C-alpha positions, 0 to 999 in steps of 0.5 A: 325211489321217486322224488317229487316237486310241484308248483301251483297256480303258475301264471303260464299256460299249460300248452307252453309249459308241456312243449318244454317239459317234453324236451327234458323228460327222460333226461338226466338231471345235469343235462336237463338243467344244462337244456333249460339254461339256454332255452329261450322260453318263459316255461324253461325258467320256471321248470329249471327253478322246479328241478332246482326244487326236486334236487333239494328234495332228493338232497333231504333224503339219506340214500339218494344218489344225486347223479344218477337221478333222471326225470321220469315225468312232467305232468302239466295240468291246467288250473283255474282261468282268470277271466277278463273282457276286452271291448270290441266295436259296436259295444261288444266284448270279447273274452280273454281267459288267463289261464294257469298251471299246476306242474309236477316234476317227478324224478327217479333213479336209474 
């Protein structure tokens, strides 16, 4: 039985989240929680909160054993971009694209 948790419009680049997501993919929930706790990246804090949410979703279902859960997939999609401009030399301007992420975490029983 798959358990899904989603976080939309997170203010971090999808590329940065994918790096941390690949580390915890196919790991047991307890192992992944330990890994995320000690990683220095901002994305690890976000994924840890999302993993907590997915575990809480699993507790709502009656016939799910929490200790046998593992992370089946971490899907990180790009969201809309906040577009800003930075003034440059000789009256020019350069674009700054502040990227947002949509993160989906899928748990499954082993």
